[in-house]
N, C-alpha and C positions, 0 to 999 in steps of 0.2 A: 504494500500500500504506500503510495506517494504521500509525502507530508505537505500540507497546504497552509497558507496564511489566510485565515478567515477574519472578516470584519463583522461584528455583530452590533446592531443599533438597538439599544434598549436594555436596561439593567433590571428587568423584571424576572418573573418565574421562568418564562420561555427562554429568554436570552441567556440567563445564568445557567440553566440546566443544560442547554445546548453547548454553551461555552465550556462547562465542566467536562462533559463527556468527550468533546472534541480535543480538549487539552490533554485529557488522560490518554487519548489515542495517539498522542505525539504531535498534534498539529499546533501551529502557532495561532493564538486567538487574541485579537484586540477588540475590546468591547467599548463602545462609545455611549456615554450617558450625558444628556443635556443639562441635568441639574448638578449643583455643587456636591450633593450627596444623593445616593440612591434613596428613593422615597417609596413608602408603602402606605397608600391612602385607601381608606375603606374599612368596612366592618370586617370581623374575623372571617377566615376562610374555612370551608368544610372540605377536608381532604378525603376523597372517596377511596374505596378499595383499589380502583385503577391507579390513582396517584400514589397510594401507599405502596403498591407493588413496584412502581418506578423508583421511589425513594429507597425501598429495600434493596433493589438491584444496584442502585448507585451507592449502597452502603452508607446512606445518610439518614435512614429512618430513625435510629435511636436518638440522633441529635435533634430531629424535629419533634419526635414523640415526647421527648423529655421536657419540652416547653409547650406541649399541647394538652388537650383534654380528650380522652377517649369518648367517642359518641356511639351509642348503641342503637339509636332509633331516631326517626323523624315522626313527630306527632303533630298533625294539623287538625284543628277543630273550629267549628263555627262558634260564634260568641255565646250561643246557647249550650255549648258543650258537646254537640253532635260531632263525632269523629269523622273527618273527611280523608285525611292522609294517615296511613298506619304502616310505616316501613320499619322493619327490624332487621338489622344486618345479620343477626344470628341465623336467620332463615336461609342465608346463602350457604351456610356451613363453613367449614375450614377456619373457624374463628374469625370471620370477617367483621370489620368494624370501620368506623370513620374517625377522623381526628379534627377537632375544632381548634384552630390555631390563629393567633394574632398575625396579621400580615407582616408586621415588622419582624416577628420571630422567624418566619419562613424565609424572608428576604435576608436576614442576618446570617442564617445557616448557609444558604446558597452563596451569598457574597463571600463569606469567609472561606468556603471550599473552593470557590473560583480563584481567589487569590492564592490559596495553598497549592493549586494545581498549575499555577503559572499564567493564568489569564491576565492580560494587561488591560487595566480599566482606565480609560481616559474620562475624567469628569469635566463638566462644563464644556462639553464638546458636542454641539448639535450638527448632525449631518443633514445637509440640505439636498444633495443630489449625488448620483453615482454614475452618470453617463450611460454608455452602451452596456446593457446586461449580458450581451454575448461576447464581450471582449475577453481575451485571455487574462488580462490584468485590469482590474477595476480601479478607477480613481474616484475618490470621494471628495466632495466640496463641502467645507464646513462653514457655519455661520460667521465664524471669526475671520474668514478669508483664506484659511489654509486649504491646500490641496494635497491630499495624501494618496499615494499610489502603491502598487505592489501587492494588492489583495487578489487572491485567487477566487474567492467567493464572498458574497455578501448575504448576511442573514438579517432580515428586517423583523424586529421583535419589539417595536416601540408603541404598541397599543392600538386601540380602536381608532384613535384620531390620527394615525400615521399619515403623513403627507408623502412619504417615500413610496408607499404602496401605489399611489396614483401614477407614478412614473413608469410603471410596468404596462406593457401592451397586453394586458390580461383583462378580460371582461370582469367587471366588479360592480357591486352595488352596496351602498351604505345608507341605511335608514335608521335615524334616531328613534328610540322608543318614546312614546308619549308619556310613559310613566317612569318614575325613578324611585328612589328611597332615601329617606333621612336615616342617618345612622349615628350611633354613639357607642363607645366602649367604656364600661363602668366596672368598679370592683364587684366581685361575685361572691355570694355565700358559698361556704365549703360544701354544703349539702345539696347543691343544685342537681337536678336530674341530668343524667348522661344522655341528653337528647336535644335535638333542634326542635323547639316548640314554636308553633304558629297559631294565630287566631285570625279568623276571617269574619267580616260582615259583608255578605254578598261578595262581589269582586271589587268593591270600592275601597274596602279597608283590609289591609293585611299587616299584622304586627308580629314580630318574631323576637325570640330570645335564644341565644346559642352560647354555651360555654366555649371560651376561646383561649384556654391555656393560661399562660402567665403574662401579665402586663409588663412590657419592657420598661425598665427603670425601677419599678417597684417590686417586681418579681412576685407579685401577689396574684391570686386567681382573678380572672376577668371574664366578662361575658359581653357579647355583642347584642345591641338592641337595634331593630330597624322598623321603620314605619313607611308603608307604601304611600306615594304621593304623585299626582300628575305634575309633570314638569311645568305646565302652564299655571298651576296653582301655587307654585313655590313663592313668588313675590307676595301673594296674599297671605300665605302662611307666615312669612317673615314679619308681616304687619299685625299678626294675631297675638293677643295676649297669651304669653307662654303658659300661664297657669290654667287658662281656659282650655288650651289644647291638651295639656297634661291630664286634665280631668276627663276629657274625651277619650284619651287612651285608656285610662284606668277604668272608665265605665265599660269599655269594650273588653278589657282584660285586667282584673284587679291585681294579678300577680306581677304586673309591670311596675307597681308602685315603688319598689326598692331601687329599680334601675333608673326610674325617672327622678328620684330624689337627688341624684347627682347632677342633674341638668338645671342650670340656672340662667342660661342665655341661649338665644337662637343660634349663636355662633358655635355652640357645642354640638350642633346637629347639622353637619354638612350634608349637602344633597349629592347623591351619587346618580349619575345619568349614564345611560347605556345606548348602544346602537347595534343593529343587526348588520353584520359584515358578510357579504357573499363574494366569493371569487370562483371563476370557472376552474382555475387550477392555481396552485400556490407557488409556482415557480416560473421563471423565464430565464433561460440561459444559465448564468452562474449566480443568479439572485433567487432567493427563496424567502417566503413570508411565513412566519409561525406565530403561535399565540393569538391574542386578541386582535392583533393587526391583520391576521389571516381569517379569523372566524369569530369575531366578537359576537356575543349574544347576551340575552337576558340572563341574570344570575338565578332565575327561578329554579333551575335544575342543579345549581351548585356545582357546575362543571369547569369553570374557567381555569383555575389553577391546575386541575387534573388533566385537562386537555393540553395545557401548556407543558406539563411534565412529560406526557406521552410524546408530544411533538419533539421535545429536546432529545428524548431517547431514540425515537425512530429516525430523526435526522442523522444522528451519529451512526446508527446502524446502517443507514443507506450509504453514507460516506465510506464506511468501512467495507461495504459490500462491492461498490462500484469503483472502477479505476479512474473515471473522469467525474468532475463536479457537476457538469450539466446532466450527465446520466444519473448521478446520485440524487440530484434535486428532483429529477423527473420520477425516479423511483420513490422518493419520499412522498410526492403528490399522490402517486398511485396507491401506496401502502395506507395512507391516511384517509383516502377518499370515503370509504364506507362508514368508518367510525364518525368522522366529522360531519358528513352529510346527514346521518341519522340524528345527531344531537342538534344540528342546526334546524332540522325539520321539527323535532320534538319541542325545541324552545319556541319556535314560531306558533306551534299549535297550542301549547299549554299556557304560555304567558298570559294571553287574554282571559283565561279562566280564573286568574288570580288578580289581575290588574286591569280593570275595565269598569266603565260606567253602566254596562249592560247587565241588568239583573238576571236576564235569561241565561247568561253564561254561567253564573254561579249555580243556578238551579240544575243545569246540565252537568256541571262539574260534580256537585254533591251527589247526584243520583248515580253517575258513572263510577265515581271513585268508591262510593259505598258498596256498589255491586262488585267492583273489581277486588275490593278487600276480602270478599267472601268466597271468591273462586280461586282455587289453588294456582291455575295456570296464569291468570291475569295478575294475581298477587305477586307471583315470582317474576313475571316480566316487568312489573312496575319496580320491583326491587332491583333487578338487573339494570334498569334504566337509571335509577338514582345512583347506583354503584359505579356507573361509568363504563359498563361492560358490554353494552349492546352495539351491534354494527348494522342493524336493519330492523324493520318493523316486525316481521314474522319469520320464524325458522332461520334466524340469523346465526352466524358463527360468533361465539363469544370472543371478545377482544383478546388477542394473543400477541404479546410483545415480541418483536424480532430479537434474534440472538445477537449479542455483542460479546466479543472476547477481548480480554486484556492480558497481555503477557501469556497468551496461549490458553487461558482459562476462561470459560464462559461465566459471565456475570449473571448468576441465577438468583432467584428469590430465596431468602433464608427462612422466611416464615417468622421473623421477629415480631413479637406482639407488643403493643403499647401497654404501659402500666395501667 
């Protein structure tokens, strides 16, 4: 296998995981991040069994699990207590579970490992263009006027709002979601349930609580709170009396009271906004797009970080398998197609059932989900969907990671369990 020099744009889960694996394979990796420090914004992440397997194979699961909370179930109910979503990881067998983790902790573990493996990280370095994606050597133009050349391949991993993606001659479509979510991370009681909990009022209101491991800085248990909100309603919410809004939340779900007690200003509740990103393929020549830049979607299924981890793994596997980078990137697109297409479709279908003004959507959701919870086949398929393991609607093959070898030994899952 020839050794290449890769440029990666974006210091998030996708970019760091790809950089780590490529550096371990002996490639030179330079990662460009436009901020002065890598940033992790947003509520806690739910690492699904698919992402856990990647971290396990990367030999990084203990480091992440040690700062996370083990999640056993997803429990979603209407405000009257009627259960709508009932997902228990144990039903998958093999000791399956999820991990609730603060974004900052996942970023810190990946960032430290990237540095340890020799990834060169350039901060305050915003890449604006890359020229001809088919050129044997790519040249990057940075916002500060620098031109850097000598790169054999470029990996675009700078998120949903990436402007580099549009420079590819690949059919693509980006549609902002009309709904987003307010979020806050607060101290957590030690006896909190090992579950992601949600409450719904039709599809207009969705509120959630999730254990999120340790709070960076304090090292105390924390949990994520989120409240669904239309993007167009955000200015009006900012002008609303905060205590009036907090009472509305408590009326919907009294258990949120302790989380809300830590919120004193509107600024403590940032608004997270999302977009649906579709690309016909994720590569052109010696340029490839991964993570949210390639397939951003609603967080309803909790797949963003998991898909990013799988992306990083499969990209490294494709590079190891193929002799040329154009061929490797084409292989990556082919390998990822079924898995990503399924979750993009599932996200578009399911998100309106939980975030919409249409009451009929919630009626349909409640009836279908309650029936599905009672049928063994549909219950298992729902669990496989949440776990990040499906690759199609029906009779699909379960996600199977490609083989990667390091120093002649296959990087296999160890079956390490979270505490």
